[in-house]
C-alpha positions in Angstrom: 62.5 27.4 91.5 62.3 27.5 95.4 58.2 27.5 95.2 58.9 24.8 92.4 60.8 22.7 95.0 58.7 23.4 97.9 55.4 22.1 95.4 57.1 19.1 94.7 58.3 18.1 98.1 54.5 19.2 99.5 53.1 15.9 97.1 55.7 13.6 97.6 55.2 13.9 101.4 50.9 14.2 100.5 51.2 10.9 98.2 53.7 9.2 100.9 51.2 9.8 103.7 48.6 8.4 101.4 49.8 5.3 100.5 51.2 3.9 104.4 48.6 1.2 105.5 46.0 1.8 107.9 46.5 0.8 111.2 44.9 -2.8 111.5 46.1 -3.0 115.7 46.7 -0.8 118.4 47.8 -1.2 122.5 46.7 1.8 124.2 46.9 2.5 128.1 43.5 2.8 130.0 42.4 4.3 133.6 41.3 2.1 135.7 38.3 4.3 137.2 36.0 2.4 139.8 36.6 -0.9 138.0 36.0 1.0 134.7 38.5 1.2 131.2 39.0 4.9 130.4 40.9 5.6 127.4 41.9 8.6 125.7 40.7 8.8 122.1 40.2 11.5 119.3 36.9 13.2 117.5 37.0 15.2 114.4 35.8 18.7 114.7 34.0 21.1 111.8 36.7 23.2 111.3 38.9 20.0 110.6 40.7 19.9 113.7 40.4 16.8 116.0 39.6 16.9 119.7 40.5 14.7 122.7 38.5 13.5 125.2 37.8 10.1 127.2 36.2 7.6 126.3 34.7 4.3 128.5 35.0 0.6 127.2 31.7 -0.8 128.0 31.1 -4.9 125.9 28.4 -5.1 128.5 25.5 -2.2 126.8 25.0 -1.6 123.0 24.3 1.9 122.9 26.2 4.9 121.7 26.2 7.5 124.4 28.0 11.2 124.0 27.2 14.0 126.1 25.1 16.8 124.6 28.2 19.6 125.1 30.5 16.9 123.6 27.6 16.4 120.6 27.4 19.9 120.3 31.1 20.4 120.0 30.8 18.1 117.1 28.2 19.5 115.0 26.1 16.9 116.0 22.5 17.2 115.3 19.7 16.7 118.3 16.6 15.7 117.8 13.2 14.5 120.2 12.1 16.1 123.2 14.4 15.4 126.0 13.4 11.9 128.0 14.7 10.1 131.3 16.3 7.0 131.5 16.8 5.4 135.5 16.7 9.3 136.5 19.2 10.1 133.8 18.0 12.7 131.1 18.6 12.6 127.1 18.0 12.9 124.0 18.7 11.5 120.5 21.9 12.5 118.7 23.4 12.2 115.0 26.1 9.5 115.2 29.6 10.8 114.9 31.4 9.5 111.6 34.6 7.5 113.5 36.7 8.3 116.5 40.2 7.2 116.2 42.1 5.2 119.3 46.1 5.7 119.6 45.9 6.8 115.6 43.1 3.7 114.3 40.1 4.9 112.9 37.2 3.0 114.3 34.1 3.8 112.1 30.8 4.2 113.9 28.6 4.0 110.7 27.2 0.7 112.2 25.0 2.6 114.6 21.6 4.6 113.8 21.7 7.1 116.4 23.3 8.3 119.7 21.9 8.9 123.2 23.0 12.7 124.3 23.1 12.5 128.0 22.0 15.8 129.1 23.3 18.2 132.4 26.4 16.7 132.9 30.0 16.8 132.3 30.0 12.7 131.7 28.0 10.2 129.9 26.7 9.6 133.5 27.3 11.5 137.4 30.9 10.0 138.6 32.1 9.3 135.3 34.8 11.4 133.9 34.3 9.6 129.8 32.3 11.8 127.8 31.5 9.2 125.1 31.4 5.2 125.3 32.8 2.5 123.3 29.7 0.0 123.1 29.6 -4.1 122.1 28.1 -3.0 118.9 31.2 -1.4 117.7 33.5 -3.4 119.7 32.3 -6.8 118.1 33.5 -5.6 115.0 36.9 -6.2 116.4 39.4 -8.3 118.5 39.3 -7.0 121.9 42.0 -7.7 124.4 42.1 -6.1 128.3 45.2 -6.6 130.3 43.7 -5.3 134.1 47.2 -5.8 135.8 48.8 -3.9 133.0 46.2 -1.3 132.3 46.3 -1.7 128.9 43.8 -2.3 125.8 44.7 -3.7 122.5 41.8 -3.2 119.9 42.6 -4.7 116.3 41.0 -5.6 113.2 39.7 -9.7 113.2 42.8 -11.9 112.9 45.1 -9.0 114.1 45.1 -9.7 117.9 47.6 -12.2 119.6 45.2 -14.3 121.9 46.9 -16.2 125.0 45.3 -18.3 127.8 42.6 -20.5 128.5 39.7 -20.5 125.6 36.2 -20.7 126.5 32.9 -20.7 123.5 31.1 -17.6 124.0 27.1 -17.1 122.6 27.3 -14.1 121.2 23.9 -12.2 120.3 24.2 -11.2 116.5 22.1 -7.8 117.1 24.2 -6.0 119.9 27.3 -8.1 120.3 26.7 -9.2 123.6 28.2 -12.1 125.4 26.8 -14.5 127.4 29.2 -17.8 128.5 28.0 -21.1 130.8 29.3 -21.1 134.6 28.7 -23.3 137.4 27.4 -21.4 141.1 27.0 -23.7 143.6 27.1 -27.3 141.5 23.9 -25.6 139.3 25.1 -24.8 135.6 24.2 -21.4 134.8 25.1 -18.9 131.8 26.7 -15.7 132.8 27.1 -12.5 130.7 30.7 -10.8 130.4 30.4 -7.4 131.0 34.1 -5.9 131.4 31.9 -2.4 131.6 30.0 -3.4 134.9 32.4 -2.5 138.1 30.8 -5.7 140.1 29.3 -9.2 139.1 25.6 -9.1 139.8 23.0 -12.4 140.0 19.8 -13.2 140.7 18.5 -11.5 143.6 16.6 -15.1 144.4 20.0 -16.9 144.1 21.5 -14.4 146.1 18.9 -15.4 148.8 19.2 -18.6 148.4 23.1 -18.9 149.0 23.3 -17.2 151.4 20.7 -19.2 153.3 22.0 -22.5 152.2 26.0 -21.6 152.9 25.6 -19.2 156.0 29.5 -19.8 156.5 29.6 -17.3 153.1 30.3 -13.9 154.3 27.5 -11.4 153.2 26.2 -7.8 153.9 23.4 -5.4 153.3 24.0 -2.3 151.4 26.0 -1.7 147.7 29.6 -0.7 149.1 32.8 0.3 147.3 32.4 -1.8 143.7 29.3 -2.5 143.9 27.9 0.9 144.4 27.6 1.5 140.3 25.9 4.8 140.0 24.2 5.2 143.3 20.9 3.7 142.4 17.9 4.5 144.8 17.5 0.5 146.1 21.4 -0.1 146.0 21.7 0.5 150.1 19.4 -3.2 149.9 21.5 -5.2 148.0 22.5 -8.3 149.7 25.8 -9.1 148.7 27.5 -12.1 149.1 30.9 -13.2 148.5 31.0 -16.7 146.5 34.5 -19.0 147.1 34.7 -20.4 143.5 32.8 -19.8 140.5 33.1 -22.0 137.2 33.6 -19.7 134.1 33.8 -21.1 130.6 37.4 -23.3 131.3 38.4 -21.0 134.5 37.7 -20.9 138.0 37.0 -17.6 139.6 37.4 -17.7 143.5 36.3 -15.3 146.4 34.0 -13.7 144.1 31.9 -10.7 145.9 28.9 -10.5 144.0 25.7 -8.2 144.3 22.0 -8.3 143.7 20.4 -8.2 140.8 16.9 -7.2 141.4 13.9 -8.9 139.0 13.4 -6.5 136.8 16.8 -5.4 136.2 17.8 -8.6 135.4 14.3 -9.3 133.0 15.4 -6.7 130.8 19.1 -8.0 131.0 18.1 -11.3 129.9 15.8 -10.0 127.1 19.1 -7.9 125.8 21.3 -11.6 125.9 18.9 -13.0 124.2 19.2 -16.5 126.1 18.7 -17.8 129.8 20.9 -15.8 131.9 21.7 -15.1 135.9 23.6 -12.3 135.9 27.3 -10.9 134.6 30.6 -11.2 135.6 32.0 -8.0 136.4 35.5 -6.3 136.2 35.8 -6.9 139.8 36.3 -11.2 139.6 38.7 -10.3 136.4 41.4 -8.0 137.4 44.2 -10.4 137.7 43.6 -11.4 134.2 44.2 -10.6 130.8 40.7 -10.9 129.0 40.9 -11.6 124.9 37.8 -11.1 122.9 37.5 -12.9 119.6 34.2 -11.5 118.5 34.6 -13.0 114.6 35.2 -17.2 116.7 32.8 -16.0 119.5 35.7 -16.9 121.3 36.7 -15.4 125.3 40.5 -16.0 125.9 41.4 -15.6 130.1 44.9 -15.7 131.0 45.4 -15.1 135.1 48.9 -13.0 135.0 48.4 -11.7 138.5 47.4 -13.1 142.2 48.3 -9.6 143.8 44.6 -7.7 143.4 44.6 -5.2 146.3 41.5 -6.4 148.7 38.2 -5.0 147.4 36.6 -3.8 150.8 38.5 -2.4 152.8 36.8 1.0 153.0 34.3 3.4 154.8 30.8 1.7 154.5 28.8 4.3 152.8 26.3 4.0 149.9 26.6 7.1 147.8 24.8 9.4 144.7 27.0 11.2 142.5 24.8 14.1 141.5 24.3 15.9 138.0 26.2 18.7 139.8 28.9 16.6 140.5 28.3 16.1 144.7 27.8 12.8 146.3 24.8 12.4 148.5 25.2 9.8 151.3 21.9 7.1 150.4 22.9 4.8 152.9 25.5 3.3 155.9 26.2 -0.4 155.8 26.3 -2.0 158.7 29.7 -4.0 160.3 29.3 -6.1 162.7 25.9 -5.6 163.4 25.9 -2.2 164.1 26.0 1.2 161.8 29.8 1.6 160.6 29.5 5.2 160.7 27.1 6.2 162.9 26.6 9.6 163.1 26.1 9.7 159.3 22.7 9.6 157.7 21.0 9.2 154.6 20.9 12.7 152.9 23.7 14.1 154.1 26.1 15.4 151.3 29.9 14.1 151.5 32.1 17.8 151.4 35.3 16.3 152.0 37.8 13.1 152.7 40.6 14.0 154.5 40.5 17.7 153.3 40.4 16.2 149.9 37.2 17.6 148.2 34.3 15.1 146.9 32.6 17.2 144.2 33.9 17.2 140.8 35.7 13.7 141.0 34.7 10.9 139.5 33.6 7.6 141.5 36.9 5.6 141.2 38.7 8.6 142.7 36.0 9.1 145.7 36.1 5.4 146.2 40.1 5.4 146.1 39.9 8.2 148.9 37.5 6.5 151.2 39.8 3.3 151.6 42.9 2.0 153.0 43.9 -0.8 155.3 41.6 -1.9 157.8 41.6 0.3 161.1 42.8 3.2 159.5 40.7 6.7 159.9 39.4 8.7 157.7 38.1 12.3 158.8 34.8 12.8 156.9 33.6 16.8 156.0 29.7 16.0 155.9 27.1 19.0 155.1 23.5 18.2 156.8 20.6 20.9 155.6 23.0 23.3 154.8 25.5 23.1 158.2 28.5 20.9 157.6 30.2 18.5 160.8 33.0 16.5 160.8 33.3 12.9 161.9 36.1 10.2 161.7 35.3 7.2 160.0 37.7 3.7 160.1 38.1 1.4 157.0 36.7 -1.8 157.7 37.5 -5.3 155.7 34.2 -5.9 154.5 32.4 -9.3 153.1 34.7 -11.6 154.7 34.8 -13.6 157.5 33.1 -12.7 160.7 32.7 -8.7 159.5 28.6 -9.0 159.2 27.6 -10.6 162.6 28.3 -8.8 166.0 30.5 -11.2 168.1 29.1 -13.4 170.9 29.5 -11.6 174.4 32.2 -12.4 176.7 31.4 -14.5 179.0 33.4 -14.0 182.4 34.7 -16.8 184.4 34.5 -16.7 188.1 
């Protein structure tokens, strides 16, 4: 009798669980790491259990990336010879059937293949995520990114509550990438909406034109802070300028730091977008906003809910490259007021520690957090040059602000 009761109770509970409707909307906390949206997701293991991993929410890329280590753990088939993409090695991988966000099932069946990123703990160096959520998946949902409150909402179409200024977007139906009409310095352009990009990128030709046309706008050379994307070889040469105002859809973005988008990158980006474009609006311009994407109705909502974002360029002026072995190599030193901001450091040095906190194994966001502070703060940097360690005192400067890019005129002594 007791066994019968147990079996009956189990059947009742199972039927009740099966009868429960699937979730149509979830809101989960995000970690903002180097302006990148990182969330926890669950994936199914071959033995029927789940594993929790970190995922990068990236509406600016259509491809699914996964680490080789996670792909093997999930029992996914890998195929093809390793290929190199922008310095990263990858293989083709089978796509997981689904992933879970806050208990909500997100099918991945629309995707034909994934890229398995080799020889690194995250899908890219300096990134903690082992998988990403690309535009080709996100386009099937309503998505709300609340930057000030560090929350992500994902919902079935028509389930999310959108607030703020609505603007009509151009959606590439093949990959889910978004372009929005904008205006810079009186000229109309299309600009992508890329919440996966840490910094706003604009055509290098336009950046050069704006610099020469508006000499009073703060500018500098060298990708530092959030402009230091992945440590590409040319990042120390990128031109940065702070644009006072960018009209974007129905809103006005102010004081936007932008970096130069090299011609070859822009051509590739434009081909994926499917329309003429001048660049993209990255997360640095939207940290005060709640951004809602209604893919089904090709609409984007912007609601400014904060006006207290911290300065984005109060840092030590280094450009870094995260390595596959999780170390950080200095590839450039930015000038401040016409002089090298950390004159003792050379490209090729390895950043070992900041104030005795090891840099290796940290994410880009963690390392740049340690390199930031208030202007005038001093950080003790430990570096390695050809196998020998040394330390330097480095000052936090406010880059990309008025007066930070030019040497001060000499004082004339009055007799």
